[in-house]
ZAVOFI-94646 format. One record per residue (C-alpha): residue in three letters; x, y, z. Coordinates in Angstrom, 3 decimals. Example, Ala and Ser with C-alpha at 12.3 -4.5 7.8 and 13.67 -1.06 7.14 Angstrom:
<pts>
+------+----------+----------+----------+
: code :       px :       py :       pz :
+------+----------+----------+----------+
:  ALA :   12.300 :   -4.500 :    7.800 :
:  SER :   13.670 :   -1.060 :    7.140 :
+------+----------+----------+----------+
</pts>
This chain:
<pts>
+------+----------+----------+----------+
: code :       px :       py :       pz :
+------+----------+----------+----------+
:  MET :   19.652 :    6.026 :   -1.321 :
:  LYS :   19.228 :    8.271 :    2.191 :
:  LYS :   15.129 :    6.830 :    2.551 :
:  ASN :   15.649 :    3.362 :    1.640 :
:  GLN :   18.529 :    2.774 :    4.294 :
:  GLU :   15.850 :    4.463 :    6.746 :
:  TRP :   13.039 :    1.841 :    6.086 :
:  ASP :   16.487 :   -0.814 :    7.391 :
:  ASN :   15.486 :    0.352 :   10.825 :
:  PHE :   11.802 :   -1.195 :   10.077 :
:  ALA :   12.141 :   -4.312 :    8.426 :
:  GLY :   12.682 :   -6.170 :   12.083 :
:  ASP :    9.636 :   -4.979 :   14.038 :
:  TYR :    7.267 :   -3.110 :   11.222 :
:  ASP :    4.267 :   -4.108 :   12.986 :
:  GLN :    5.102 :   -2.216 :   16.169 :
:  LYS :    6.577 :    1.035 :   14.319 :
:  VAL :    4.100 :    1.242 :   11.185 :
:  TYR :    0.589 :    0.493 :   10.766 :
:  SER :    0.744 :   -2.619 :    9.080 :
:  ILE :   -2.389 :   -2.828 :    6.932 :
:  THR :   -1.965 :   -6.608 :    5.595 :
:  SER :   -2.044 :   -7.000 :    9.526 :
:  PHE :   -5.914 :   -7.202 :    9.965 :
:  PRO :   -8.047 :   -9.771 :    8.131 :
:  GLU :  -10.756 :   -7.894 :    7.464 :
:  LYS :   -8.318 :   -5.904 :    4.789 :
:  ARG :   -6.424 :   -8.588 :    3.543 :
:  LYS :  -10.190 :  -10.228 :    2.568 :
:  ARG :  -11.096 :   -7.434 :    0.881 :
:  ILE :   -7.933 :   -7.622 :   -1.096 :
:  ILE :   -8.384 :  -11.111 :   -1.633 :
:  ASP :  -12.015 :  -10.997 :   -2.925 :
:  ASN :  -10.779 :   -8.346 :   -5.695 :
:  ILE :   -8.215 :  -10.332 :   -7.249 :
:  VAL :   -7.561 :  -11.608 :  -11.294 :
:  PRO :   -6.063 :  -15.316 :   -9.222 :
:  GLY :   -3.317 :  -16.285 :  -11.896 :
:  LYS :    0.641 :  -14.202 :  -11.319 :
:  ILE :    0.409 :  -12.048 :   -8.794 :
:  PHE :    2.694 :   -9.033 :   -7.879 :
:  ILE :    2.826 :   -7.165 :   -4.314 :
:  ALA :    4.399 :   -4.193 :   -4.808 :
:  GLY :    5.661 :   -3.344 :   -1.771 :
:  THR :    5.675 :   -6.685 :    0.692 :
:  GLY :    7.299 :   -4.737 :    3.306 :
:  SER :    8.311 :   -7.698 :    6.093 :
:  ALA :    4.931 :   -8.935 :    6.529 :
:  THR :    3.762 :  -11.676 :    5.456 :
:  TYR :    0.084 :  -12.227 :    6.701 :
:  LEU :   -1.053 :  -11.464 :    3.011 :
:  ASN :    2.004 :  -13.328 :    0.994 :
:  ARG :    0.123 :  -16.707 :    3.551 :
:  ASP :   -3.448 :  -15.959 :    2.058 :
:  LEU :   -2.409 :  -15.820 :   -1.276 :
:  ILE :   -0.563 :  -19.120 :   -1.735 :
:  LYS :   -3.147 :  -20.242 :    0.032 :
:  ASN :   -5.189 :  -20.504 :   -3.664 :
:  PRO :   -3.624 :  -22.851 :   -6.229 :
:  LEU :   -4.414 :  -20.892 :   -8.762 :
:  ASN :   -1.373 :  -18.457 :   -7.510 :
:  TYR :    1.785 :  -17.976 :   -8.345 :
:  VAL :    3.108 :  -14.676 :   -6.112 :
:  VAL :    5.798 :  -11.942 :   -7.123 :
:  ALA :    6.546 :  -10.019 :   -3.174 :
:  ALA :    8.677 :   -7.647 :   -4.056 :
:  ASP :    9.888 :   -4.460 :   -2.543 :
:  PHE :   12.631 :   -1.089 :   -2.834 :
:  ASN :   14.315 :   -1.899 :    0.592 :
:  ALA :   16.229 :   -5.649 :    0.337 :
:  GLU :   16.340 :   -5.804 :    4.271 :
:  MET :   12.235 :   -5.822 :    4.040 :
:  PHE :   12.557 :   -8.987 :    2.123 :
:  ARG :   14.585 :  -10.577 :    3.237 :
:  LYS :   12.812 :  -10.488 :    6.408 :
:  ALA :    9.714 :  -11.428 :    4.724 :
:  GLN :   11.709 :  -14.278 :    3.227 :
:  SER :   12.731 :  -15.339 :    6.691 :
:  LYS :    9.542 :  -15.758 :    7.821 :
:  PHE :    8.000 :  -17.707 :    5.163 :
:  THR :    8.289 :  -19.081 :    1.777 :
:  SER :    6.415 :  -21.094 :   -0.650 :
:  PRO :    7.055 :  -22.770 :   -4.454 :
:  ARG :    4.510 :  -20.591 :   -5.312 :
:  MET :    6.320 :  -17.440 :   -4.306 :
:  ILE :    9.194 :  -15.461 :   -5.081 :
:  TYR :   10.746 :  -12.585 :   -3.825 :
:  MET :   12.849 :   -9.643 :   -5.411 :
:  TYR :   13.972 :   -6.382 :   -5.100 :
:  ALA :   12.366 :   -3.965 :   -7.245 :
:  ASP :   11.409 :   -0.109 :   -7.481 :
:  THR :    7.811 :    0.262 :   -8.857 :
:  THR :    8.842 :    3.833 :  -10.148 :
:  ASP :   10.933 :    1.343 :  -12.695 :
:  LEU :    9.705 :   -2.366 :  -12.947 :
:  PRO :   11.094 :   -4.129 :  -15.838 :
:  PHE :    7.923 :   -6.036 :  -16.828 :
:  PHE :    5.696 :   -5.760 :  -19.913 :
:  ASP :    1.898 :   -7.120 :  -19.579 :
:  GLU :    2.679 :   -9.659 :  -17.422 :
:  PHE :    0.658 :  -10.067 :  -14.517 :
:  ASP :   -3.645 :  -10.908 :  -13.552 :
:  THR :   -2.795 :   -8.777 :  -10.103 :
:  ILE :   -0.926 :   -6.268 :   -8.746 :
:  ILE :   -1.822 :   -5.384 :   -4.973 :
:  SER :   -0.182 :   -2.416 :   -2.851 :
:  THR :   -0.805 :   -1.884 :   -0.197 :
:  ASN :    0.322 :    1.527 :    1.520 :
:  SER :    3.214 :    0.928 :   -0.852 :
:  ILE :    2.942 :    4.518 :   -3.167 :
:  LEU :    4.237 :    7.084 :   -1.021 :
:  PRO :    7.035 :    8.779 :   -2.600 :
:  GLU :    8.372 :   12.090 :   -1.623 :
:  ASN :    7.907 :   13.257 :   -4.982 :
:  PRO :    4.085 :   13.621 :   -5.838 :
:  GLU :    5.259 :   13.513 :   -9.136 :
:  GLN :    6.645 :    9.652 :   -8.493 :
:  VAL :    3.183 :    8.896 :   -7.906 :
:  GLN :    2.201 :    9.439 :  -11.377 :
:  ALA :    5.219 :    6.962 :  -12.721 :
:  MET :    4.256 :    4.087 :   -9.996 :
:  PHE :    0.960 :    4.293 :  -11.545 :
:  ASP :    2.014 :    4.055 :  -14.830 :
:  ASN :    4.540 :    0.765 :  -14.429 :
:  ILE :    1.834 :   -0.964 :  -12.671 :
:  TYR :   -0.486 :   -0.317 :  -15.706 :
:  LYS :    2.505 :   -1.463 :  -17.967 :
:  SER :    3.009 :   -3.972 :  -15.675 :
:  LEU :   -0.469 :   -5.535 :  -16.197 :
:  LYS :   -2.254 :   -8.036 :  -18.563 :
:  LYS :   -5.115 :   -6.943 :  -20.481 :
:  GLY :   -8.589 :   -7.802 :  -17.899 :
:  GLY :   -5.561 :   -7.288 :  -14.921 :
:  LYS :   -6.125 :   -5.826 :  -11.760 :
:  PHE :   -4.706 :   -2.956 :   -9.852 :
:  VAL :   -5.695 :   -3.312 :   -5.911 :
:  VAL :   -4.782 :   -1.024 :   -3.617 :
:  TYR :   -5.069 :    0.950 :   -0.432 :
:  LEU :   -3.716 :    4.560 :   -0.530 :
:  PRO :   -3.560 :    6.965 :    2.631 :
:  SER :   -6.345 :    9.975 :    2.272 :
:  PHE :   -4.506 :   13.336 :    2.767 :
:  ASP :   -8.249 :   15.141 :    3.096 :
:  ALA :   -9.089 :   12.705 :    6.235 :
:  ASN :   -5.758 :   13.525 :    7.848 :
:  LEU :   -6.519 :   17.689 :    6.852 :
:  GLU :   -9.994 :   17.351 :    8.145 :
:  LEU :   -9.070 :   14.926 :   11.865 :
:  THR :   -5.591 :   18.047 :   12.103 :
:  ARG :   -8.692 :   20.758 :   11.590 :
:  LYS :  -10.522 :   19.115 :   13.978 :
:  PHE :   -8.696 :   17.120 :   16.465 :
:  PRO :   -4.860 :   19.551 :   17.481 :
:  GLU :   -3.702 :   17.320 :   19.863 :
:  TYR :   -3.664 :   14.959 :   16.036 :
:  ASP :   -0.785 :   17.457 :   15.534 :
:  LEU :    0.298 :   16.217 :   12.057 :
:  ARG :    2.771 :   18.370 :   10.109 :
:  LEU :    1.001 :   18.084 :    6.562 :
:  ASP :    2.094 :   20.137 :    2.984 :
:  GLU :   -1.433 :   21.050 :    2.046 :
:  THR :   -0.038 :   22.400 :   -1.237 :
:  LEU :    1.648 :   19.011 :   -2.689 :
:  GLU :   -0.942 :   17.121 :   -0.423 :
:  ARG :    2.173 :   15.294 :    1.809 :
:  VAL :    2.058 :   14.362 :    5.329 :
:  TRP :    5.400 :   14.138 :    7.630 :
:  ASP :    5.059 :   10.217 :    8.192 :
:  THR :    7.487 :    7.819 :    9.378 :
:  THR :   10.687 :    8.284 :    7.647 :
:  GLY :    9.962 :   11.968 :    6.037 :
:  TRP :    7.702 :   13.572 :    3.365 :
:  GLN :    5.109 :   10.788 :    1.541 :
:  THR :    2.540 :   11.718 :   -0.652 :
:  PHE :   -1.405 :   10.441 :    0.246 :
:  GLN :   -3.901 :   10.828 :   -1.685 :
:  THR :   -7.222 :   12.399 :   -2.673 :
:  GLU :   -9.916 :   10.779 :   -4.283 :
:  ILE :   -9.744 :   13.904 :   -7.296 :
:  SER :   -6.091 :   12.949 :   -7.523 :
:  LEU :   -6.725 :    9.097 :   -7.821 :
:  ARG :   -9.213 :    9.237 :  -10.185 :
:  ASN :   -6.984 :   11.627 :  -12.009 :
:  ARG :   -3.375 :    9.771 :  -11.699 :
:  LEU :   -5.425 :    6.417 :  -12.458 :
:  ALA :   -7.257 :    8.436 :  -15.947 :
:  LYS :   -3.819 :    9.180 :  -16.740 :
:  SER :   -2.175 :    5.941 :  -16.489 :
:  ASN :   -5.112 :    5.009 :  -18.719 :
:  PHE :   -7.071 :    2.290 :  -16.451 :
:  LEU :  -10.144 :    1.907 :  -17.986 :
:  GLU :  -12.033 :    1.727 :  -15.291 :
:  ALA :  -12.035 :    1.852 :  -11.116 :
:  LYS :  -13.878 :    1.232 :   -8.238 :
:  ILE :  -12.663 :    3.458 :   -5.406 :
:  GLN :  -14.152 :    2.910 :   -1.437 :
:  LYS :  -13.668 :    4.517 :    1.611 :
:  ILE :  -12.487 :    2.552 :    4.066 :
:  GLY :  -11.956 :    3.253 :    8.053 :
:  ILE :  -11.154 :    1.796 :   10.996 :
:  GLU :  -13.005 :   -2.198 :   11.067 :
:  SER :  -12.194 :   -3.485 :   14.639 :
:  GLU :  -11.846 :   -2.501 :   18.565 :
:  LYS :   -7.830 :   -4.206 :   17.513 :
:  GLU :   -7.013 :   -2.510 :   14.816 :
:  ALA :   -8.141 :    1.347 :   16.449 :
:  GLN :   -5.889 :   -0.202 :   19.542 :
:  VAL :   -2.483 :   -0.891 :   17.145 :
:  MET :   -3.299 :    2.432 :   15.795 :
:  GLU :   -3.529 :    4.297 :   19.005 :
:  ASP :   -0.283 :    2.344 :   20.825 :
:  ILE :    1.508 :    3.507 :   17.384 :
:  TYR :    0.170 :    7.294 :   16.464 :
:  LYS :   -0.825 :    7.590 :   19.764 :
:  PHE :   -4.050 :    9.206 :   19.367 :
:  ASP :   -7.339 :    7.850 :   19.448 :
:  TYR :   -8.870 :    6.807 :   16.411 :
:  ARG :  -11.965 :    5.348 :   17.448 :
:  ASN :  -15.364 :    7.545 :   16.220 :
:  LYS :  -13.019 :    9.711 :   13.954 :
:  ASP :  -13.136 :    9.919 :   10.657 :
:  TRP :  -10.360 :    8.181 :    9.543 :
:  PHE :   -9.738 :    6.052 :    6.734 :
:  GLU :   -7.990 :    5.103 :    3.725 :
:  TYR :   -8.944 :    4.879 :   -0.037 :
:  PHE :   -8.975 :    0.852 :   -1.306 :
:  VAL :   -8.992 :    0.876 :   -4.906 :
:  VAL :   -9.635 :   -1.742 :   -7.384 :
:  ALA :   -8.374 :   -0.824 :  -11.329 :
:  SER :   -8.947 :   -2.487 :  -14.481 :
:  LYS :   -6.716 :   -2.432 :  -17.515 :
+------+----------+----------+----------+
</pts>
C-alpha cells in the first residue's frame, strides 16, 4: 500500500516532522480524564509513546496499541513495553473486534484520503466498544484550516472544499467540520457525544507547530475537535 509505505519515513522522527498531539501534557491529560479505565485500544498509536506510558500508570488499564503502519508500532515498541500492553498491526477500517474495549482512543489518526472511509472507521470503533464504552478522539478541523487560509494567505494550505480534505503530510487527508462530525457519529449509532474546540495550550506547542509547518499559530483561530462519544 503506497500510503502505508510513505508513513515508514515518519516512524523514526515523527515528532520532528509531524504535529504529535500526545507529546503535550495538556492534551494527554484531557484524554486520561475522559476514558473508562479497563481494556483500552489505541487506534493509530504512531511511534510516540507518551500516551502509552500515561495509560499504563493506572493498574486497571490493559492497553492494545495498534497502527496500520508496522514500522510505526515497531518503533514505539522499541521505546516502551509493559506486561499490560501489547502492540499490534490493525487497520481501523477493518478491526477484528466486537464488544471488547472499555475505551478506544484516536489522536489525529482518522485521516483517510477517501471521506467514505471515515464512516467505516467510526462504525468499526463503535462495534469494537463494549456497551457503555467511550470513544475519545482528537480530529483535525477542516473549518479552522479553511478560515485560516482565507484570513492568512501565507498559511498556504491546499484544500479540497468539496470533500473537506487537506493536502498534508502524505497527501490528501479528510478533516472534520462540526456538522460532518456529528453526522458521522450519529450514523455509527453513538448515543451521545461531547464535542469541544481545542486550540494551542502552551508556548511550547505553538513553537513546535511553527517549527514544523513554518506558520505562526499564536493568536490565530486554529483548533482541533476533541470528542468523547458513548456507546
